[in-house]
N, C-alpha and C positions, 0 to 999 in steps of 0.2 A: 503494502500499499504509499509506504514513501517511496516508493524508486514511481509510480504514479504521481503524486502531490507534487514530490519535486520539475516529472516537467510540467511542458505546457499542455494547452487539450491539441492541439492539433497529432504529440504520440500516446493519448489516453488513450485513444482508441490498441491503436497496435499494440500496448501493454498492456493492455484487458486482453484481448485477442488471444495471444502468445500464451497464458498463462488463466485462461476464464476459471479453468474447475476450483484455482487455489482461490484465485479471487473471489468466488461465492464462499467458501470453507472461512475467507476472514471473516469480508459482512457477518458472515451469521457465528461467527464468535462473538463480534462485537456488538452484533442486534439480537437478542436469544428470538425477536418475533420476526425475525427475515423468512424463515421458511415458512409462514404462514402468508407473508406477506406474497410470495412467488406462489401459491400457489391459488388466492383468490385476487393476481392482478396476471391480464392481458400483456406478458409485456415478455419480449425473449432474456436469453442469461445475459448479454451483453446490456442491453438496456437495465437491467436490472444490478449489476455494477454501478455502472453511469450513474444514476439517477443516488444510491448509496455515497459515493463517494463526492457526488454534488453536498444530501445532505450534508454529508461531516463537513466540507468545505464552509457551507452554511449554519451552520448550528449553532452559531446566537442571531440568530436572523431569523426572519418571518421568512414563511414559506408561504404559496398558494397554488392550489391543486385542483382547475375548471376541470370538471368528468372526476368525483372521485368513485364513481363504480361500487362498488362493495370491499373500496379499503384496503387493499394488494399493498396499492403505490406507499398506503399513508404505514401500514405496519411496514413497511420495506425501508420509508425514509422520517416520518417521525423519531421513531430511538433515539438519532440521533441528536433531536434537540435540544440543547437544553432548559430555557424557559416553555415554560404551562404555557398552553392557550396560542402556540405559536404556528401551530402550523392549520392553516384555511382550504376546510373542505369542500368547496364549489358544487353543488348538482345539484335538480333538478328536484329527484328520484323517486321519482314518477316513469324506473323502465318497467318498473313491474306491472303494467296496463298498457306495454306492449306485445305485442304476436308472435313479436323474433324467438325461434324457435332455442338459439345458445340462448338469450338470457333466462328463460321460464325455465331452462336444465340449471342454470345456474342460483336463482334463487328457489326450485322446488318450492312455489306455492304460497312464498312468501311474501311481504313488503319490502323491497331494495332498504331502504333508507331501516329498517329494526335487523336487517343480517349486515349491511353498514357497523350497525352502532354493536353488536354483538363480538363481529369482528375484532373493529379498533378497544375495544371494552380495556385488554392490558395497556393500550398509551393513550387513554380515552382524557386524561390531563392534559394533554398535549395541544387534541384538538380542537379546534372550534367548526361547526357544523352552520353552513350558512344553506340551506336550503331556498332555493331559485333559479331562476334561468343565471348565465351565466351576465348580460347585461342587467338585468336585474340591481342583482347583489354588487356587479362594478359601480352603476348609478347610484347604491348606497356606500359604500367604500369610503374609509375617515382617508382624506386626501394625505389628511400627517401619519397613515400605517403603512409607509415604505416596505416592500417588498425585495426581500433577498432574493428568493429565487421563486419562479415562474413557471408552473408545469401545465401548459396545455394540452390539453387532452378532450375538448369536448363533441360538439358537433366535429364533424370533417370533415362537412364542405366548404369548398370555399367561401364563399360570403361569412358565414361562419367563422372560420377561423381566422379572418381579415378582422372581422370583428373584433373580432377577443385579442389579437393584438392592441389592435388602436383604443379599447376600451382601459388594458390593462396597463401591457406596457410602460404606458404616465405615472402609475402610479410604484418600480421596480425603481429604484435609487442606482443611479452609477457607481459600476462596480460588481451589477444584479445579475445575474442568469435567465435569461427567459429558453425554455426549452418545450420543441413540440413533439409531441408524438405520432405513431405512424409517417412515420418517412420514413416512406423506402424511393429507388435508386431506381426496385424495378415496381412499375405500380402493384404486380400482384403480390397480397398480403397485405399491403399496405392502403394509403387511401389517396385517389385521387386528388381527393384538394388538399390535403397538407403540402401534398410535393409542388401544385400549382404554385400555393400561395409563397411555398422556400425560392423559390425555384425561377418566376415568374416573379413574384414581387418585391419578396421580402430582401435579395440580392440585388437589388437600388436602393435600398433605402438604408438597411446594413451596414457599416464603411469598414469595420473589422470582420476578418474571418469567421463565417461560419464553419461549424465545425460536428462530425457528422459520427454518426455509427448503424449499426440493425437499424433503422425502423426511429431515431432520434438522428433533428439538428437542434442546436443550440449555441448558440452565443451569449456573448457578453456585453450588457449596454453603458457606452461610453459615453 
């Protein structure tokens, strides 16, 4: 882990991929809830390590997740944070009303908010739940509550990703990190909306480098 932290972001991916088994073992050692988070999260092993590392970097700050699902990312990241109520989970929590078969299999007839609360119970002191659309929550966000790590993983349509960036990026402090989930070089397995936003628009706005792993794109706010 020290080797990765000492490297710049452009080398993180190669270092993680070079020994991902050791990386997963180490973050699981540091976070006793990491494996439960992996089980509840729609992420791959590289994404899981990168998200854990970013949370470790921002351990004294505020983390916001747009699209909390059933708490997987919260379990993987929140335990690294040092302060109570420093992880903010934003979601409409109405997926249980959707007919999608994958969603229904995951929820097993339960309400999404109930599954989320049960899953994050071990770290509930770190987590603030914001129930509403990302647009609604952004409109009510305290302007003085600056964000250190923003994880955008809600509606993956192009206009929705764009709106989340426009609405939330002003709250991210300089030196903070903005991460997009489900960015893939190939759209298979990911979302063309996320890729379209990052490749077609964000690259013209962000002056510094964007960094990529399999399914994540992120950058540092300057």
